[in-house]
N, C-alpha and C positions, 0 to 999 in steps of 0.2 A: 596429621590426622590420628585421632585416637583410634585404636583398634584393638581386639582381642584376637590373639592369634590361635588359629586352628591348623595343627600340622598334618600334612598328608605326605609319607615318605614316598619316594619313587619305588618303583617296580623292583622288588629285591627277591629275585629268583634266579636259581641256577639249574640248568637243564641237563639232560643227559650228555650234551656236548661238552658241558663244562666239566662234568666228572671225569669224561675220557681225557681231557686236557690236564684236568689235575693229576690223574694217574700218570699219564706219559711225560709230564712235566717233572713230576717227583722223581721218576725213574731216569731222567735225564736224556729222554728220547723225544720223539715227535709222533703224533698220533699216525696210525697206518692210513693210506688212502681208502676210500671207500667206507669208513665208519662214520662219516659225518652225516650222511643221509640228506633227505630233503624235508624241511619244515612245512607243514600245511597251516599252522595256527599256534595257539598259545602253547603246546606241549613242545618240549626241547627235542632236539634233532638226533641226540645220540642213540636212541634206539634200545630196546629192551636188553638185547643180546650183547651189546658191546659196553655194558656197563652203566646205561643210562636207566637201569631197572628201577631206580627209586630216587626220583628228583626231591631234593630236600629243601634248597634254598640257601642261601648264604648265611654264615653266622653273623651277629652283629656286636657279639660282646668281646671284650678283651683286644689285646694288640695282636698284631701279626698281619694286618693290612698296611695301608699307606701309599704313599705315592710311588715308592719302588715297585709295587706290584700292579698299579693301576694301569690298565692297557694289555694285560696278559691274557684276556679273554675269560677270566674267571672272576667270580665275585668273592672277594676275600673279605675276611673280618674288618669291620669298620666301613666297608664299601656298600653303597646302595645299588650300583650298576658298575658295568665296565665299559669304558668308552670304545673298545673294539668290538663289541657285540652289535650286530646289525640292528638298525631301527626296526620296531616291529617285533623282534625277537625276545624271548625272556631274558631279563637281566639288561636289556639296553637302556642306555642313559636317557632321561627326558631332556627335551629341548624346549619345552614350553608347559605352561600350566593354565589349566582352565577348569573350574568347577561348575561352570554354567550358571552361578549365582551372581546377580547383578550387585548384591551387597557385600561381596568381599573383593578384596585387591589380591590378585593371583601374582605370586612372585616364585621365580625359579632360582634357588640358591645353589651355589657350587656347579654353575653352568660349565660344561667341557670337562668336568673332573668326574671321578668315581664315587663322589659323594653327592651327586646332583640330587636335589629333593625340592618339592613343592611346598610352599606355605600359603595359607589363605587366610589374610587378615581381615577380620569382621569390620565393615565401616560402621562408625558409631557417631560421627560428626555429621551435622546438617550442613549440605554443601549442594548448591544447584549445579546441575550439569553432569553429575557422575551416574546418572541413572538409578540411584539408590535412595530411598526413603527411610532412613534409619528410625528405630523405635525412638518414639518421643517427638518427632519431627513432625510438622504440618506444612500446608502449603504456603504458609506465612513465613516459615523459616527456610524452606526447601523447595524450589520449584519442581523438584522430582516427585513431590507428594501430590495427590490428587486433590484438586479443589472440591471435588464432589464426594469424597470418601466419607462413607457413613450413610449414604442415602439409600442403602439398600439394593442398589444396582451395580454391577460389575462393569465399569465403563472402560473406553479405550485408554490405555496407559496404566491400568490397575491389574494387579495379579489376583485380588479378591476384594471384597467390601466387607468391612467390619459390622455392618448391620445385618448381614446374611446369617440366617441361623446356622449353627454347626452342622455339619453332615450334609448341608445343602449345597448345590452346584454354585460356586462363587464363594463359598465362606472361606474365611481366613484360619490359617493353623494357628493352634494355640500350644501345641507341642510337636515334637518331631521325632519321637521314639520309632525307629524302623525296626525294631525288634531283633537287631543284628549286634552281637557282642563285639564284632571288630570294627565298628564304626562310632566316631563321635558325632553325635546328633546335635546341631545348633539351630535354634530359631532365629531367623534373621528379620529385622524390620518388625518385631512384635508390636501389636496394637495399631498397626497402619495398614492401608490397603496394598501394601508392597510386601507383606509378610511371605516368607518362604523358608524351606527347610534346606539345610546343608548337611551332608553326611560324609565326613572325612574318615578315611581309614586308620585305623589304630596302628601304631608301627613300634611302640615302646613294649617292652617285654615285662608285663607286670602280673604276679601271680594273683589269682583269683578273680580277675575282671572277666572271665569267661572266653577270652580271646587268646588265640595263639597265633601272633604274627609270624612272618617269614623270618627265619634265622634266629628264633627263641628257643634253643633246645633245652635251656634250663627252666622255662616257663612252666608252672605246674598246670596251666591250662592246657598244655600241648601233650600231656602224657596219655590222654585218653583218645587221642586221634588215629586215624588210621587210612591208608590209601590202598586202593587196588589198581593193579595195572592190567589192561587188556592187551593182548597181543594177537594178530592174525597174520598168517604166513601166506603169500600169494601163490598161485598155481606154479608159478616159474620156481619157487624155492629161492629167489635171490632178493627178496623185499620183504621185510616185516614192517607193519604199521601197528603203531600203540598208542594208547592214550590211558590218563589217570583219572580214577574218579575218587571222591572224598565221602568218609563216613560222617553223616549228620546225626547220628543217634538212633536212626531208624532205616537208612538206606544209603547207598552210595549216589552222591549227587555231584554237581558242579563238574562234570566230564570236561576235560581239556579236549581240543581237536585232535582228530588222529594225525600223527606225524608218521613219515616213511623213513626207512634206513635201508640202504642196499647192504647185502651180505655176501657179494661176490669175493671179498677179500677179508671176510669176518676173522677167520683163524689164520694168523701169519703162516704157520708151517704147512698149511694146506694149499698155498700157491693162489693162483687166480681161477676165476670160474666156479667159485663154491655154490653149492645149494643146500639148503637145509628145509626139512618138512616140520620142525618143531622148535620153539624157544620156550624154556620153562624158567619160573622164578620161584623161589621159596627163601623165606627167613629162618635161619637155623637156631639152634637152642642158644648159640653165643652171640646172636643179633647179627651175624654175618648173612649177606644175600648170597645165595648160590644160583648162577645162571647157567642153564644147560641147553646145548644146542645139538640137535639130532640130525645126522646127515641124511641127504634126500635118499640114499640107499636103504636107510634104516639099520645099518650095521655097525654104526660107531656113534657114541655121544661125547660131546667136548664140553668142558665146564671150566668155570673160574668163580673166584669169591671177591668180596668186597666188604669193607668193615663200615658201619655206621658212625659217623663222627659228630652227631648231634645235628647236622644240617644237610647231610647227604651221604651217599656211599662214596668211598675213595680207597685208596690203597689196593687197587685191582691186582690180583695174581695173573700170571700168564695162563693162556688157555691150555688146557691138559686133556689128554685123551681119558676118559672116566675109567672104563674097565679094560682098555683095549678094545677088541672086537667084542660086539654083542651076540656075536654069531652062536656062542655056546653058554649064554648067561643062564638060562633056565635048564637046570639040569634035567636029562631024561626025555628032552624035546629033539626032535630031529634038527640036524644042522645041515647048513648054515641057517642059523635064525636072523630075523631082521623084524624091525618094529616100526610102526606108524607114529607113535607118540611114547615120550617117556616123562612121566608126570611126578611131582613130588608134592606133599603136603605135611605140615606138623599138626598134629592133633591136639586138642586140649589137654590130653595126659601128657604131652610131650614127646610122644613116640613119632617117628618119621614114617610116613607110607610112600612107598615107591609102586608105580603102576606102570605096567607095559601094555600096549595095544598091539597085537599081532599084525603081521604086515598084509593079512587078509582083511584086517579090520573087524573080525569076528569074535575075537577072545581077549579077555583081560587076565593078566598075571599080576599079582601083587605080593608085597613083603612088608614087614615093619622092621624098624631099628630102634634101639633105646638109646638115648642120649647119655653118655657116662661123663659128661663135664667138658669134654674136649672134642668128642666125635660120636657119631651114631655107630653103634656096635651091637653084638647079640642079635644078629638078623633072625628073623624067622624064615622058614623055607617059602620058595615061591609057590603060590597057590593059584589055581585057576578061580577067578572071582565067582563067575555065575555060569560057567561052561559057555556054550556059545551065546553071542548076542544076536542071534538072527531074528529074535522076538522081543528084543528089550523095550522098544518103544510100542506100546498098545495100539492097536489099529493102524500100523505102518507097515503091514506085510510080514511075511514069515522068511523072508532071506535078508534081513538087515546086515549091514555092515556100516562102519564109521571110520572117518579120516583121522579123529584124534579123540582122545579120552582126557578129562582134567578134573582136578579137585581144587576147591580153595575154601579155606576157613575164613568166614566172614567176621566182622568186628563183634557181632553179637553171639559168637561160637556156633553158628548154625556152618554146616557143610554143605556146600554146594557141588554137585556133579554136573558136567556138561559133556555132551557129545558133539561132534561135528558130523552132520550127514555125509553119505557116501558122495552126492553130487557137490559138496562144498558149499551148499546155499543155506542150510538151517542149522542153527545150535539148538539142541534140545538139553532142559535143564531141570533139576529137581534139588529139593532141599530137606534138610533134616536136623532137628535140634540135638544137642549134646545131652546124653543122660550120664550124669556122673556116677550114678549108682551102678550101671551096667558097664560103664566105661565104653559107651557105643552110641551109635546113631540109630534108634531103634525105628522111629516112625518117618517115613518119607512122604513128602508130597507126591502128587502125580507128576509124571513128566509133562513138560510145556514146552512149546516153541519159544525160545528166549526173545528173539527179535523180530519174529515173522521171517521173511525172506531176506537174505544178506546180499542179494544182487545189486543194492544201491547202497550199502553200508557206508563206504568212502565217499565223500562229495567229490565231484570232479574226475572220478574213476571209470566212468562208463555206468551202463545200466544192466550188464550181465556179468556181475563179479562173482567169483567162487574162490574158496580159500583151502589151502592144503592143511593148515594147523590153526588150532585156536588155544589160548591159554589165557588163565586168569591167575594173579597172584597178589597176595595181600604183602604190603610193604610197610616200612617204618616210617616216620616222618610225616610232615604236614604239607610237603610239596609245593607246586608252584601256585596252587590256588588258596594257600593257608589264610589269607585275608578274607576268603569268601567261603572258607571250609564249612560254616553253618548256614550256607546259602545266602542268596541275595534278595528273596522274595520279600518285599516289604509290606505284602498285603494290600498294597493299592492297585486296584486293575487299570488306574490311570497312569502308571508308571511302566516304562520297559526296563526291567532289572536285568544287570549283567555284571559280570567281573572283569574289570579293565585295570590292567597295571595293579594286579594284587588288591583291588579296592572294589567294593561293592558300588555300582553306579545305578542311579535311578533317574532315567531320562522321562521327561514328562511325554506322555502319548501326544503326538502332533495332531491337533484338530484343525489346523488352518485351512480354510476353505478359500482363501485368496480374496475373501470380500471384506473390504474395509469397513462395511457397514454392518458387521456381525461380530460380537464378541464371543470367541469361541472357547468353549471349557469342555473337560471331560468330567462326567459324572458315572460313577459305578462303571466304568469301563467303557461308555458310551459317549460319542461326541455330541454336544449340544452348540446349537448357533443361535446365539441371543441377539436380537436387534440391538444394534448401539442406541443408547439413550441420548438422544438429542436435545431434550427439553431444556431450554434456557430459562425456564421459570416466568417468561413472558406470556401473558395470555393474549397479547396483541400481535404474536408473531406465529406463523405455521412453521413447525419445526421438522426437518426431514434429513436422512442422510442421502447424498447423491455423490456418487463416485467416489465413495470412501471418506467424504468429509460432511460434517453437519452444516446445514444451511438453514438460515431463519428468515423467512419471507413475511412481510407485513400483512396482517390480516385483511382482506377487502371488504369494507363496509359500505361500499356504494348501494344505495337503494333505488337508484335509476330516476330518482325525482330531481329535476332541477332546482326546486324550491326549498331543499333542504341541503344543510351543511353536514358531511358525514365524516367520523372520526372514531378511534378506538380508545377507551380508557377502562380497560379490563374487560369490557363488552363493547359493541357497536353502539354508537351514540349517533343521533340525527336531530339537528337543530334547525327551525324554520329560518328562511332568509327573505329578502325583499328584492331579489336579483331581477333583472329583465329577462323575460322568457318569450318564446315563440308560441307556446301554448298547443301547438300541433293543429293539424288541419290547416284551416283558411284564417286561423287567427294570427295576427301580427301585432307587434308593439305590445306584448303581454307584460305583465308584472306580477311577482309572486306574492302572495298573501295567504297566510295560515296554510303553507306547504301546498297551496294551489295556485295555478298559473290563470289569472283573469284576463280575458282578451279585451283590449281597447280598440279594436278596428279590424277590418276585413282586408285581405290582400286584393289586388287589383283585379282579380278574375276568380270567378267561382268555378270550380272543378268537380263539385260534388252532385250527385242527383239529388232530387229528381229533376231539376229544371235547366241543367246545363245545356248549352247548344254551343259545343266547340270550346272556345276558350274564354267566351263571355256569358253572362246570364241571358236568359231568353227575354225577350221584350216584355216590359212590365214587371220583371223580377227585380229583386234586391238582394244583395249580399248581407246577411245578418249572422254575426258570429261565426263567419267562415262557412255558412251554409246558404246555397242559393233559395230564396224563399220567394214564393208568389203571394202577391195581396189577394188574388182570386184563385179560384180553382185551377189546378193544372190540367191542361187538356191537351192531349197529344204531344206532350213534352214541351208544352209553351204554356205561357201565362195568359189567359183570356183578359179582355179588356174590362174595365169596371162595370158591373151589371150585366156582363155576357153570362151565357151559359154554355155548358158543354154538352154537345150532343154528337153520339157515334165518334168521339174522339176530336170533334172539331169545335172550335168557339163559335158560337151562335149569338149575334149581338141582339140584344133585346129590343133597342131602338133601330128601326130600319132606315131611319132617314139617312144615316151615313152609308148604309149598304146600299140603298136604292136610289140615292141621289143621282139624278140624271137618267133614271131608267124608269120605263113605263112597261106595264104588263107584267106576265111571269117571267122570271129572271131565276137561272140556276145559281145559287151562292153555295158557300162552303157547308152549309147544312141542308141542302136540297133545294127544291124550286120554291122561290119566294114570290109572292103575288105583289109586285110594287105598285099595284093599281094601274089605272088606264089614263089615256091622255084626256085632259079637259081642255078641249079646244087645240086649236093647232100649235099652240106654243107652250103648254104647260103640262106637266105631270102630275097626277095626284096619287099621294099614297093611300093604301087601304083604308086609312083612316079619313080620306076626303079631304086631308089636308094638301092643299094645292100651293104650295110654295116652292116648288121646283119648275124649272123651265125645262121643257121637253127639247131634245136635242133637233 
């Protein structure tokens, strides 16, 4: 099979747990219990405070990896994954490959190794039965191609129709640019009704292509990227939850799911049952990250450092007590002192600002240190930032207090300040742009509620959540979502866009209504259900879709005339015949002539009015053309005799001889009293006409 290869590397990410393992492995030890945490999604499980502050992804260039390191739980150079990382976790090795496109052959290479990766070979050969109609193929050369392609209707088995105008429902794609630098876009089945787009993740490190894949520290496209780490501390002080967001040039997007980390054994020298009210991250002037953990009682801060190696933070130092006790850190203030949060931020001019929130949550103390090339020195004196904070947020009362105070310098050099409300339910934030002339942030936006109510911030953690601490820190590197760092929105409302395994995925919106008699398409984000076209092109069939299948019934041309032959030849035709026919009524032994049944005789009995008497015709009536006919007037439902008349519904004979025969005198007949004449002599009767031809009785 001829094919063009479109490669997609496996998920190449290292999480916080990986960095921890790197650190402890390098030091010849094993990770302490309680630092692994519980992962809830794509973010690593190491946690901010344990060295997971800046997930960077595995490096891909140079030697140093290999079979001897595979299975150590770390994504080493030249590895795409590690076989001991659990399925579903960042850095887990792929076990199957599917891009959802019918015109690619999906293959898993290096299965069972730390170099597992997917390749998607574009099908270019016309072959029946593979579900693909490649470009240049037709139904004559490939049974998978639609026979009705190009008729302007999207029919069953077609993904589009080439005759439908562009941008209309059912039109075929002619290009596949999703606007994302980190995907290779391929048009499959161009020019056919099977045309579709495939978007494979870029995995090679190439300067100037606008993409920064995971594990490419030397790629020039990676230098401008930045991450932000959000961390919240639960009310118990024993768990922190964190997630990463990625700068796309305007905002932080593609947030990883929150992941949780237990802290009861965070600092080894503190023993079990540890509790902390704050975790802080800051990247120092030499690129090291500093993580600071503030004890629950607010009297001591612990810290440690790690260096950025181009793909993640490693070489973590041991936890150290920052200043000893904080009980006397601010000169001139009553002792013992304690604080709710301890925050660090490096400003655009290189100064480090340290901020303390007093234990009553009502006052900020801050100072600045200057980087001397190796450390921050020449510290200013501690200063009361604004006096009391009891009215910090307008319209929120006059006795305000806060659980934490945080700064973070965003990628566009705006400074963000955030405070966590006393009830732990709301983060208030404001922003200011850096002014290089005054070396300050002169103009602040109003305070606004960052996320509304935090009571349901973490999925699956109940509906009345509250937090003890809130921290945001900008970090180096491209992180776990580097393949999606520019966002995955392809601008098509008919796709569901997501970042999966370090690759943007664009799944078609499902419009399936379960009805096989509709073609289901999405147009402008709305599902449309178009009737399946069952037209077979034959005017002599009635075409319909029934039960999900097209049916073609012959057109009924019967005109109900037995004297015509009926058939369809584009339209209904009717030809005369000479068939025998009954003619209807009392006609029998009929014959067809010029589309009419001619009667050649009547049935044995007449049953039609007006002269029927039961099953036979009345006396003197005859059956003519199926109708009972009287030769004389009909009288009282009977036919009178010849020459008779009808009077009062009775037949009255005109000649009295038959009626009066043998009768003399007045006789009552059917038509009243009739004078039949008198006796003419003893033996004869004479009619009124004096014709004496009857013999008297």
